C-alpha positions in Angstrom: 36.3 -6.9 -43.0 35.6 -9.4 -45.8 38.1 -9.7 -48.8 35.6 -8.5 -51.5 34.8 -5.3 -49.6 31.1 -5.7 -50.1 30.3 -6.2 -46.4 30.9 -3.7 -43.6 33.1 -4.7 -40.7 31.7 -5.3 -37.3 32.2 -2.1 -35.2 31.7 -1.9 -31.5 31.5 1.3 -29.5 33.8 0.7 -26.5 33.7 4.2 -25.1 30.9 6.1 -23.4 31.6 9.2 -25.5 31.9 7.8 -29.0 30.3 10.0 -31.6 28.9 9.3 -35.0 31.4 11.7 -36.7 34.4 9.8 -35.2 33.0 6.5 -36.4 32.4 7.9 -39.9 36.0 9.3 -40.0 37.6 6.0 -39.0 35.5 3.8 -41.3 35.5 6.0 -44.4 39.2 5.1 -45.0 38.5 1.4 -45.3 35.0 1.3 -46.7 33.3 3.0 -49.6 29.7 2.0 -49.2 27.9 5.2 -47.9 24.8 3.2 -46.8 26.9 0.9 -44.6 28.7 3.8 -43.1 25.4 5.5 -42.2 24.2 2.3 -40.6 27.3 2.0 -38.4 27.1 5.7 -37.4 23.5 5.2 -36.4 24.3 2.1 -34.3 27.2 3.9 -32.6 25.0 6.8 -31.6 22.5 4.5 -30.0 25.3 2.9 -28.0 26.2 6.2 -26.4 26.1 6.1 -22.6 25.1 9.4 -21.1 25.8 10.8 -17.6 23.7 12.6 -15.1 24.3 16.1 -13.6 26.4 14.5 -10.8 28.7 12.8 -13.3 27.3 9.3 -12.6 26.3 7.0 -15.4 22.7 7.3 -16.3 20.6 4.7 -14.4 23.1 4.5 -11.5 21.5 5.1 -8.0 23.6 5.3 -4.9 20.6 4.2 -2.8 20.5 0.9 -4.6 24.0 -0.2 -4.0 24.7 -3.0 -1.5 21.0 -3.9 -0.7 20.4 -4.9 2.8 18.9 -8.3 1.9 22.0 -9.1 -0.1 24.4 -8.3 2.8 22.2 -10.0 5.3 22.0 -13.2 3.2 25.8 -13.1 2.7 26.4 -12.8 6.5 23.9 -15.6 7.2 25.8 -17.9 4.8 29.1 -17.4 6.7 30.1 -20.4 8.8 30.9 -18.3 11.9 27.3 -17.0 11.9 25.8 -20.4 11.5 28.0 -21.9 14.2 27.2 -19.1 16.6 23.4 -19.4 16.1 23.7 -23.1 16.5 25.5 -22.8 19.7 22.8 -20.4 21.1 20.2 -23.1 20.3 22.3 -25.8 22.1 23.2 -23.7 25.2 19.9 -24.0 27.0 19.9 -27.7 26.5 23.5 -27.8 27.9 22.5 -25.9 31.0 19.4 -28.1 31.5 21.7 -31.2 31.3 24.0 -29.6 33.9 21.1 -29.1 36.3 19.7 -32.6 35.5 22.9 -34.6 35.9 25.1 -32.4 38.0 23.0 -31.8 41.1 21.2 -33.9 43.6 17.4 -34.0 43.8 17.6 -33.7 47.6 19.7 -30.6 47.6 18.2 -27.7 49.6 17.4 -24.4 47.9 19.4 -21.5 49.1 17.4 -18.9 47.3 20.0 -18.0 44.7 19.6 -17.7 41.0 21.0 -21.1 40.4 18.5 -22.8 42.7 15.6 -20.7 41.3 16.5 -21.6 37.8 14.7 -24.9 38.0 11.6 -23.5 39.7 9.8 -22.7 36.4 10.3 -21.8 32.8 10.5 -18.0 33.3 13.1 -18.6 36.1 15.2 -20.8 33.7 15.1 -17.9 31.1 16.2 -15.5 33.8 19.1 -17.7 34.8 20.2 -18.2 31.2 20.2 -14.4 30.6 22.2 -13.9 33.8 24.7 -16.6 32.8 25.2 -15.2 29.3 25.0 -11.5 30.2 28.4 -11.0 31.6 30.5 -12.3 28.7 28.6 -14.2 26.0 26.1 -11.6 24.9 28.6 -8.7 24.8 31.0 -11.0 22.8 28.2 -11.8 20.3 27.5 -8.1 19.6 31.2 -7.3 19.5 31.7 -10.2 17.0 29.1 -9.0 14.5 30.0 -5.3 14.7 33.8 -5.7 15.1 34.1 -8.1 12.2 32.0 -6.2 9.7 34.5 -3.7 8.2 37.8 -5.2 9.5 37.1 -8.5 7.8 36.5 -6.9 4.4 39.8 -5.0 4.9 41.7 -8.2 5.8 40.3 -10.0 2.7 41.4 -7.0 0.6 37.8 -6.7 -0.7 37.0 -3.4 0.9 38.5 -1.3 -1.8 36.5 -3.2 -4.4 33.3 -2.5 -2.6 34.1 1.2 -2.6 35.1 1.0 -6.3 31.7 -0.4 -7.4 31.1 2.4 -6.4 29.4 2.2 -3.0 29.5 5.5 -1.0 31.4 5.1 2.2 28.5 6.3 4.4 26.1 3.9 2.8 28.6 1.0 3.1 29.1 1.7 6.8 25.4 2.1 7.4 24.4 -1.1 5.6 27.1 -3.1 7.4 26.0 -1.7 10.8 22.3 -2.4 10.2 23.1 -5.9 9.1 25.2 -6.5 12.2 22.4 -5.0 14.4 19.8 -7.4 12.9 22.1 -10.4 13.4 22.8 -9.3 17.0 19.1 -8.9 17.7 18.4 -12.3 16.2 20.9 -13.8 18.6 19.5 -11.9 21.6 16.0 -13.2 20.8 17.0 -16.7 19.9 18.7 -17.5 23.2 15.8 -16.7 25.6 13.2 -18.1 23.1 14.9 -21.5 23.1 15.5 -21.3 26.9 11.8 -20.7 27.4 10.9 -23.7 25.3 13.3 -25.9 27.2 12.0 -24.5 30.5 8.3 -25.1 29.6 9.1 -28.7 28.6 11.2 -29.7 31.7 10.1 -27.3 34.4 6.6 -26.2 33.5 4.9 -22.9 32.9 4.9 -21.7 36.5 5.3 -18.4 38.2 8.5 -16.3 37.9 10.0 -16.1 41.4 12.6 -13.5 42.3 15.3 -13.9 45.1 13.3 -11.3 47.2 10.3 -13.6 47.2 8.1 -11.7 44.6 6.2 -13.9 42.3 4.5 -12.9 39.0 2.1 -15.0 36.8 3.4 -16.8 33.8 1.7 -14.5 31.3 3.1 -11.4 33.1 6.6 -13.0 33.1 6.4 -13.4 29.3 5.9 -9.7 28.9 8.7 -9.1 31.4 11.0 -11.2 29.3 10.1 -9.2 26.2 11.0 -6.0 28.0 14.2 -7.6 29.4 15.4 -8.6 25.9 14.6 -5.1 24.6 16.5 -3.5 27.4 19.5 -5.8 26.9 19.6 -4.9 23.2 19.6 -1.2 24.1 22.2 -1.7 26.8 24.6 -3.4 24.5 24.5 -0.6 22.0 27.7 0.8 23.5 29.5 -2.4 22.7 28.2 -2.2 19.1 29.4 1.4 18.8 32.8 0.6 20.2 33.3 -2.5 18.1 32.3 -0.6 15.0 34.8 2.1 15.8 37.6 -0.5 16.3 36.5 -2.2 13.1 37.1 0.8 10.9 40.3 1.7 12.8 42.0 -1.6 12.2 42.3 -4.2 9.5 42.4 -7.1 12.0 39.0 -8.5 12.9 40.3 -10.3 16.0 41.7 -7.0 17.3 38.4 -5.2 16.8 36.3 -7.9 18.5 38.8 -8.6 21.2 39.2 -4.9 22.0 35.5 -4.4 22.5 35.2 -7.5 24.7 38.3 -6.5 26.7 36.8 -3.1 27.5 33.5 -4.8 28.5 35.4 -7.1 30.9 37.4 -4.2 32.3 34.3 -2.2 32.9 32.7 -5.1 34.8 35.8 -5.5 37.0 35.9 -1.8 37.9 32.2 -2.0 38.7 33.0 -4.5 41.4 35.2 -2.0 43.2 33.0 -0.4 45.8 35.6 2.2 46.6 34.8 3.9 43.4 31.4 4.7 44.8 29.4 7.1 42.4 32.0 6.8 39.7 30.7 3.3 38.9 27.4 4.9 37.7 29.2 6.2 34.7 30.6 2.8 33.7 28.7 1.4 30.6 28.2 -2.0 32.4 27.0 -0.7 35.7 23.3 -1.1 34.8 23.7 -4.2 32.6 21.4 -6.3 34.8 18.9 -3.6 35.7 16.3 -5.7 33.7 16.1 -8.0 36.7 13.9 -5.4 38.3 11.2 -6.5 35.9 10.7 -9.7 38.0 8.8 -7.9 40.7 5.3 -7.0 41.6 6.3 -3.3 41.9 8.7 -2.5 39.0 11.3 0.2 39.5 12.2 1.7 36.1 14.8 4.2 37.3 17.9 1.9 36.9 16.8 0.8 33.5 16.2 4.4 32.4 19.7 5.3 33.5 21.2 2.2 31.9 19.5 2.9 28.6 20.5 6.6 28.6 24.1 5.7 29.4 24.3 3.0 26.6 22.7 5.3 24.0 25.1 8.1 24.8 28.2 5.9 24.6 26.9 4.4 21.3 26.3 7.8 19.8 29.8 9.0 20.6 31.4 5.8 19.3 29.2 5.8 16.2 30.0 9.3 15.2 33.7 8.7 15.7 33.5 5.5 13.6 31.7 7.4 10.8 34.3 10.2 10.9 37.2 7.7 10.9 35.8 5.7 8.0 35.0 8.8 5.9 38.7 9.9 5.9 40.3 6.4 6.1 42.9 5.6 3.4 41.8 2.3 2.0 45.1 0.6 1.0 44.4 -3.0 1.7 
């Protein structure tokens, strides 16, 4: 307030429930100009922030919190995502170099997947998917889903995200969708680069299976599309398990490593023939059922069983993850 008392002091309404009567009462003791008082009361009434029927501030929409594009852009800027995608681009070139400089041109073909890898571009893609299917692809999915919530907890930023406020269900869903998109990008990127490398160095020939079946290049491209789609569905169980571990622990390495460890254990058990029919219930038993696509007479039964098994495991793990995260005490 100025010394001569002719100008009104600057008054700001800091509370959402400030009223004109309260402002008038506080100011009337230090100011005698009725016109100035009326002006301040009017300004304070316009600064009032209302609330909706649910208690939220007017204009707030839960559905607009944590937009998918924002979270996706944030994850793509992370160094681990960039390094992983860069490695997937380099891997087909590394495998080509291994064939080019590590084998003799006079070596006889034994009919295995390693020998057939250099027969044509589709065969090279099949070999790359087989080589990466046991460990690399499950690890990628486990990395994106296992790191999504646990990393926020380890950085002590999870409680701030929930205080914005972002509903827990929406936070978990947006994180899971982002992880799924990144995993799908990785699953598509690897065979796409492998196909490019194969076409350049081995030519666009027929896809040949170890049983002697051969399909045309155009048909093999369609088979690769279905193969990638099946692999994505089959790895849903890894995604669900990694997400469950991610909400259950604050250690990203523990969530990722736990999902990878279960995948490896399932593959080991699947090699024990003494288990007989029990192996059909292992989530990795039908992991390579997509190889039936490289055939003139495709058998869809194993892929159907593998897809159903993976979706069932993923649904159970996903529901457990949502329930655990809904009641989790966020203290980090």
